[in-house]
TORTOR-976510 format. One record per residue (C-alpha): residue number from 1; residue in one letter; x, y, z negated. Coordinates in steps of 0.1 Angstrom, whole numbers, always signed. Layout:
<pts>
@num:NUM&residu:A&x:X&y:Y&z:Z
...
</pts>
This chain:
<pts>
@num:1&residu:M&x:+1375&y:+1454&z:-543
@num:2&residu:T&x:+1385&y:+1421&z:-557
@num:3&residu:S&x:+1374&y:+1432&z:-592
@num:4&residu:E&x:+1340&y:+1445&z:-578
@num:5&residu:R&x:+1335&y:+1413&z:-558
@num:6&residu:A&x:+1342&y:+1392&z:-589
@num:7&residu:S&x:+1317&y:+1413&z:-609
@num:8&residu:R&x:+1290&y:+1407&z:-582
@num:9&residu:T&x:+1297&y:+1370&z:-582
@num:10&residu:A&x:+1294&y:+1368&z:-620
@num:11&residu:L&x:+1261&y:+1388&z:-620
@num:12&residu:A&x:+1247&y:+1365&z:-593
@num:13&residu:A&x:+1256&y:+1334&z:-613
@num:14&residu:L&x:+1240&y:+1349&z:-644
@num:15&residu:V&x:+1207&y:+1356&z:-625
@num:16&residu:L&x:+1206&y:+1321&z:-612
@num:17&residu:A&x:+1212&y:+1307&z:-647
@num:18&residu:V&x:+1183&y:+1327&z:-661
@num:19&residu:L&x:+1160&y:+1316&z:-633
@num:20&residu:A&x:+1170&y:+1280&z:-637
@num:21&residu:G&x:+1166&y:+1281&z:-675
@num:22&residu:P&x:+1130&y:+1271&z:-677
@num:23&residu:A&x:+1134&y:+1241&z:-655
@num:24&residu:T&x:+1165&y:+1228&z:-673
@num:25&residu:A&x:+1148&y:+1235&z:-707
@num:26&residu:Q&x:+1116&y:+1216&z:-698
@num:27&residu:S&x:+1106&y:+1193&z:-726
@num:28&residu:P&x:+1099&y:+1156&z:-722
@num:29&residu:E&x:+1064&y:+1145&z:-713
@num:30&residu:D&x:+1037&y:+1147&z:-740
@num:31&residu:P&x:+1009&y:+1120&z:-742
@num:32&residu:R&x:+976&y:+1135&z:-731
@num:33&residu:L&x:+951&y:+1106&z:-729
@num:34&residu:V&x:+957&y:+1077&z:-753
@num:35&residu:F&x:+938&y:+1044&z:-755
@num:36&residu:T&x:+940&y:+1026&z:-789
@num:37&residu:T&x:+931&y:+992&z:-803
@num:38&residu:F&x:+934&y:+986&z:-840
@num:39&residu:A&x:+928&y:+962&z:-868
@num:40&residu:G&x:+927&y:+970&z:-905
@num:41&residu:Y&x:+921&y:+960&z:-941
@num:42&residu:V&x:+891&y:+975&z:-959
@num:43&residu:G&x:+893&y:+978&z:-997
@num:44&residu:S&x:+868&y:+968&z:-1023
@num:45&residu:G&x:+847&y:+988&z:-1048
@num:46&residu:S&x:+816&y:+989&z:-1069
@num:47&residu:L&x:+782&y:+997&z:-1053
@num:48&residu:W&x:+754&y:+995&z:-1079
@num:49&residu:Q&x:+745&y:+979&z:-1112
@num:50&residu:L&x:+710&y:+975&z:-1128
@num:51&residu:N&x:+714&y:+968&z:-1165
@num:52&residu:R&x:+678&y:+957&z:-1174
@num:53&residu:Q&x:+656&y:+940&z:-1148
@num:54&residu:P&x:+627&y:+920&z:-1163
@num:55&residu:A&x:+620&y:+886&z:-1147
@num:56&residu:A&x:+588&y:+867&z:-1155
@num:57&residu:V&x:+588&y:+831&z:-1168
@num:58&residu:T&x:+559&y:+807&z:-1165
@num:59&residu:G&x:+537&y:+809&z:-1197
@num:60&residu:G&x:+539&y:+847&z:-1200
@num:61&residu:A&x:+575&y:+850&z:-1213
@num:62&residu:W&x:+602&y:+873&z:-1198
@num:63&residu:D&x:+639&y:+871&z:-1192
@num:64&residu:T&x:+660&y:+902&z:-1189
@num:65&residu:L&x:+688&y:+903&z:-1163
@num:66&residu:T&x:+717&y:+925&z:-1153
@num:67&residu:L&x:+720&y:+927&z:-1115
@num:68&residu:G&x:+745&y:+943&z:-1093
@num:69&residu:R&x:+764&y:+945&z:-1060
@num:70&residu:D&x:+801&y:+950&z:-1053
@num:71&residu:F&x:+821&y:+954&z:-1021
@num:72&residu:K&x:+845&y:+926&z:-1012
@num:73&residu:P&x:+878&y:+932&z:-994
@num:74&residu:G&x:+871&y:+932&z:-957
@num:75&residu:F&x:+885&y:+940&z:-923
@num:76&residu:A&x:+880&y:+965&z:-895
@num:77&residu:L&x:+884&y:+961&z:-857
@num:78&residu:G&x:+880&y:+989&z:-832
@num:79&residu:L&x:+888&y:+1008&z:-801
@num:80&residu:G&x:+896&y:+1045&z:-798
@num:81&residu:I&x:+904&y:+1072&z:-772
@num:82&residu:Q&x:+923&y:+1104&z:-779
@num:83&residu:L&x:+924&y:+1134&z:-755
@num:84&residu:F&x:+950&y:+1161&z:-761
@num:85&residu:R&x:+943&y:+1194&z:-743
@num:86&residu:S&x:+971&y:+1211&z:-763
@num:87&residu:P&x:+1004&y:+1198&z:-777
@num:88&residu:H&x:+992&y:+1196&z:-813
@num:89&residu:V&x:+954&y:+1193&z:-813
@num:90&residu:G&x:+932&y:+1167&z:-796
@num:91&residu:Y&x:+898&y:+1151&z:-796
@num:92&residu:A&x:+892&y:+1115&z:-808
@num:93&residu:L&x:+864&y:+1090&z:-802
@num:94&residu:E&x:+862&y:+1056&z:-819
@num:95&residu:I&x:+839&y:+1026&z:-822
@num:96&residu:A&x:+846&y:+1001&z:-849
@num:97&residu:F&x:+833&y:+969&z:-865
@num:98&residu:L&x:+835&y:+973&z:-903
@num:99&residu:G&x:+836&y:+941&z:-924
@num:100&residu:T&x:+820&y:+958&z:-955
@num:101&residu:T&x:+807&y:+925&z:-970
@num:102&residu:T&x:+791&y:+928&z:-1005
@num:103&residu:E&x:+789&y:+903&z:-1033
@num:104&residu:S&x:+759&y:+899&z:-1056
@num:105&residu:R&x:+760&y:+899&z:-1094
@num:106&residu:C&x:+736&y:+884&z:-1119
@num:107&residu:R&x:+738&y:+875&z:-1156
@num:108&residu:P&x:+712&y:+873&z:-1184
@num:109&residu:I&x:+710&y:+896&z:-1213
@num:110&residu:G&x:+708&y:+872&z:-1242
@num:111&residu:S&x:+694&y:+836&z:-1238
@num:112&residu:Y&x:+669&y:+825&z:-1211
@num:113&residu:A&x:+633&y:+820&z:-1223
@num:114&residu:F&x:+621&y:+784&z:-1222
@num:115&residu:D&x:+611&y:+771&z:-1187
@num:116&residu:S&x:+610&y:+735&z:-1178
@num:117&residu:E&x:+621&y:+743&z:-1143
@num:118&residu:H&x:+648&y:+768&z:-1153
@num:119&residu:V&x:+638&y:+790&z:-1124
@num:120&residu:N&x:+654&y:+822&z:-1134
@num:121&residu:R&x:+685&y:+805&z:-1146
@num:122&residu:Q&x:+689&y:+786&z:-1113
@num:123&residu:A&x:+683&y:+817&z:-1092
@num:124&residu:C&x:+707&y:+838&z:-1112
@num:125&residu:E&x:+735&y:+813&z:-1111
@num:126&residu:N&x:+729&y:+810&z:-1073
@num:127&residu:I&x:+730&y:+848&z:-1069
@num:128&residu:Q&x:+762&y:+853&z:-1089
@num:129&residu:G&x:+792&y:+857&z:-1065
@num:130&residu:T&x:+772&y:+851&z:-1033
@num:131&residu:S&x:+784&y:+871&z:-1003
@num:132&residu:Q&x:+759&y:+892&z:-985
@num:133&residu:R&x:+764&y:+902&z:-948
@num:134&residu:T&x:+763&y:+940&z:-950
@num:135&residu:N&x:+788&y:+946&z:-922
@num:136&residu:A&x:+784&y:+978&z:-901
@num:137&residu:V&x:+792&y:+991&z:-866
@num:138&residu:A&x:+804&y:+1028&z:-866
@num:139&residu:V&x:+807&y:+1053&z:-838
@num:140&residu:Q&x:+826&y:+1084&z:-847
@num:141&residu:G&x:+841&y:+1115&z:-830
@num:142&residu:G&x:+864&y:+1141&z:-844
@num:143&residu:V&x:+897&y:+1160&z:-841
@num:144&residu:I&x:+933&y:+1149&z:-845
@num:145&residu:W&x:+963&y:+1172&z:-853
@num:146&residu:R&x:+999&y:+1161&z:-846
@num:147&residu:A&x:+1027&y:+1176&z:-867
@num:148&residu:R&x:+1052&y:+1168&z:-840
@num:149&residu:T&x:+1048&y:+1164&z:-803
@num:150&residu:Q&x:+1083&y:+1150&z:-795
@num:151&residu:G&x:+1104&y:+1122&z:-809
@num:152&residu:A&x:+1099&y:+1085&z:-817
@num:153&residu:V&x:+1079&y:+1093&z:-849
@num:154&residu:Q&x:+1049&y:+1116&z:-847
@num:155&residu:P&x:+1028&y:+1120&z:-879
@num:156&residu:Y&x:+992&y:+1132&z:-877
@num:157&residu:L&x:+960&y:+1140&z:-895
@num:158&residu:R&x:+925&y:+1130&z:-883
@num:159&residu:A&x:+889&y:+1138&z:-893
@num:160&residu:A&x:+859&y:+1123&z:-877
@num:161&residu:A&x:+821&y:+1118&z:-883
@num:162&residu:G&x:+793&y:+1099&z:-867
@num:163&residu:F&x:+767&y:+1072&z:-874
@num:164&residu:G&x:+767&y:+1036&z:-885
@num:165&residu:I&x:+744&y:+1006&z:-879
@num:166&residu:L&x:+741&y:+985&z:-911
@num:167&residu:G&x:+738&y:+948&z:-906
@num:168&residu:G&x:+721&y:+937&z:-938
@num:169&residu:S&x:+703&y:+947&z:-970
@num:170&residu:F&x:+723&y:+963&z:-998
@num:171&residu:V&x:+694&y:+959&z:-1022
@num:172&residu:E&x:+676&y:+926&z:-1018
@num:173&residu:T&x:+685&y:+901&z:-1046
@num:174&residu:R&x:+673&y:+866&z:-1043
@num:175&residu:G&x:+685&y:+831&z:-1053
@num:176&residu:T&x:+676&y:+795&z:-1043
@num:177&residu:V&x:+658&y:+773&z:-1068
@num:178&residu:A&x:+652&y:+735&z:-1067
@num:179&residu:L&x:+618&y:+726&z:-1081
@num:180&residu:S&x:+619&y:+691&z:-1097
@num:181&residu:G&x:+582&y:+690&z:-1106
@num:182&residu:V&x:+571&y:+682&z:-1070
@num:183&residu:I&x:+576&y:+646&z:-1059
@num:184&residu:D&x:+595&y:+644&z:-1026
@num:185&residu:T&x:+614&y:+614&z:-1014
@num:186&residu:T&x:+638&y:+637&z:-995
@num:187&residu:G&x:+648&y:+656&z:-1027
@num:188&residu:P&x:+635&y:+686&z:-1046
@num:189&residu:P&x:+621&y:+714&z:-1025
@num:190&residu:L&x:+641&y:+746&z:-1023
@num:191&residu:V&x:+624&y:+779&z:-1028
@num:192&residu:S&x:+636&y:+815&z:-1031
@num:193&residu:R&x:+633&y:+835&z:-1064
@num:194&residu:V&x:+634&y:+872&z:-1055
@num:195&residu:F&x:+643&y:+896&z:-1083
@num:196&residu:L&x:+646&y:+928&z:-1062
@num:197&residu:D&x:+632&y:+937&z:-1028
@num:198&residu:E&x:+630&y:+969&z:-1008
@num:199&residu:K&x:+600&y:+985&z:-991
@num:200&residu:E&x:+620&y:+992&z:-959
@num:201&residu:R&x:+655&y:+982&z:-951
@num:202&residu:T&x:+679&y:+1010&z:-941
@num:203&residu:E&x:+694&y:+1003&z:-907
@num:204&residu:F&x:+712&y:+1036&z:-899
@num:205&residu:T&x:+735&y:+1058&z:-919
@num:206&residu:W&x:+760&y:+1086&z:-915
@num:207&residu:E&x:+798&y:+1078&z:-916
@num:208&residu:A&x:+829&y:+1099&z:-918
@num:209&residu:T&x:+867&y:+1093&z:-919
@num:210&residu:L&x:+896&y:+1113&z:-933
@num:211&residu:A&x:+929&y:+1098&z:-922
@num:212&residu:A&x:+967&y:+1103&z:-921
@num:213&residu:G&x:+990&y:+1083&z:-900
@num:214&residu:T&x:+1020&y:+1081&z:-877
@num:215&residu:T&x:+1028&y:+1067&z:-843
@num:216&residu:L&x:+1061&y:+1050&z:-835
@num:217&residu:E&x:+1072&y:+1049&z:-799
@num:218&residu:M&x:+1080&y:+1013&z:-788
@num:219&residu:A&x:+1086&y:+1020&z:-751
@num:220&residu:P&x:+1076&y:+1047&z:-726
@num:221&residu:G&x:+1038&y:+1047&z:-726
@num:222&residu:Y&x:+1034&y:+1024&z:-756
@num:223&residu:N&x:+1031&y:+1033&z:-793
@num:224&residu:L&x:+1026&y:+1015&z:-825
@num:225&residu:R&x:+1002&y:+1033&z:-849
@num:226&residu:F&x:+999&y:+1031&z:-887
@num:227&residu:E&x:+970&y:+1048&z:-904
@num:228&residu:L&x:+956&y:+1052&z:-940
@num:229&residu:R&x:+920&y:+1063&z:-940
@num:230&residu:D&x:+892&y:+1071&z:-964
@num:231&residu:L&x:+860&y:+1055&z:-950
@num:232&residu:I&x:+830&y:+1074&z:-962
@num:233&residu:F&x:+794&y:+1065&z:-957
@num:234&residu:S&x:+760&y:+1067&z:-974
@num:235&residu:A&x:+747&y:+1033&z:-987
@num:236&residu:P&x:+713&y:+1024&z:-1002
@num:237&residu:V&x:+716&y:+1015&z:-1038
@num:238&residu:V&x:+692&y:+1004&z:-1066
@num:239&residu:T&x:+685&y:+1032&z:-1090
@num:240&residu:G&x:+659&y:+1016&z:-1113
@num:241&residu:P&x:+642&y:+983&z:-1121
@num:242&residu:A&x:+614&y:+968&z:-1102
@num:243&residu:N&x:+580&y:+966&z:-1120
@num:244&residu:A&x:+580&y:+928&z:-1116
@num:245&residu:L&x:+547&y:+915&z:-1130
@num:246&residu:D&x:+549&y:+879&z:-1119
@num:247&residu:M&x:+571&y:+854&z:-1101
@num:248&residu:V&x:+553&y:+851&z:-1068
@num:249&residu:F&x:+551&y:+887&z:-1056
@num:250&residu:P&x:+583&y:+906&z:-1066
@num:251&residu:A&x:+579&y:+943&z:-1069
@num:252&residu:V&x:+599&y:+968&z:-1048
@num:253&residu:A&x:+630&y:+981&z:-1065
@num:254&residu:Q&x:+637&y:+1018&z:-1070
@num:255&residu:V&x:+661&y:+1028&z:-1043
@num:256&residu:G&x:+683&y:+1058&z:-1037
@num:257&residu:R&x:+715&y:+1067&z:-1017
@num:258&residu:K&x:+751&y:+1067&z:-1028
@num:259&residu:M&x:+782&y:+1082&z:-1010
@num:260&residu:V&x:+808&y:+1054&z:-1008
@num:261&residu:H&x:+845&y:+1057&z:-1004
@num:262&residu:L&x:+865&y:+1027&z:-992
@num:263&residu:P&x:+902&y:+1029&z:-986
@num:264&residu:T&x:+913&y:+1014&z:-953
@num:265&residu:L&x:+948&y:+1006&z:-939
@num:266&residu:S&x:+950&y:+999&z:-901
@num:267&residu:V&x:+976&y:+991&z:-875
@num:268&residu:G&x:+970&y:+1000&z:-839
@num:269&residu:F&x:+985&y:+997&z:-805
@num:270&residu:D&x:+985&y:+1027&z:-781
@num:271&residu:I&x:+986&y:+1028&z:-744
@num:272&residu:V&x:+993&y:+1062&z:-729
@num:273&residu:L&x:+970&y:+1065&z:-698
@num:274&residu:E&x:+979&y:+1100&z:-688
@num:275&residu:R&x:+1007&y:+1124&z:-695
@num:276&residu:Q&x:+1012&y:+1162&z:-690
@num:277&residu:R&x:+1043&y:+1183&z:-688
@num:278&residu:R&x:+1048&y:+1214&z:-708
@num:279&residu:R&x:+1076&y:+1240&z:-708
@num:280&residu:R&x:+1096&y:+1251&z:-738
@num:281&residu:Y&x:+1115&y:+1284&z:-736
</pts>
């Protein structure tokens, strides 16, 4: 009887252990809803170059110029929300300000034609190296995949797409000229010499992001985020010279579209707003 009673006791203990197993094996909480603020560095790159643009000179002569536009290093600021309905896959929504400032290029091919006012030369020297405000605001949504759901370090991949609002012209090329031929006691009047113009400025474009990063747990409910991304968008570019017949009414440039890739490195701060429990067997 003693042996039978001991067997029953052992069996009861085994059953209790099996029933209690899922509760004791329950994993730590996983972030479900995450709010992120971030700042980042946006890389530089070439945008467009026009090798031979004619520019009229008073008296019927012509100068020939090489014009262009390059991206300067910039910055990004943004807010994001991530919703995880499963341990590894979630949805991401982001709005960001992108400091995609561009810089104008201008240089003559050969020597400038004679001009007592040096209009083209003044304008070209003023254009060279001038920053243009071509910043953008982007709204994107996409998916995020976490390689790990537990631990202090959680690497992930992210893909998103959306639209961008462009803040300036990527095409218009103009320089300031001081005319000395007009008498003015306050100094020579300043006028604009426009080499390239566009028929209609592009204000909207599509944008996309491919990113890889990791989060580091700082404290319960707070993470530090590091992300390397490829910022992709369509930008208007000059594809051919304007048919500039005179100095007063510059012709419209030939404009197309170019898919731009700008590398971006960002650092973010996460606040976990909601958590969910999941069981591991």
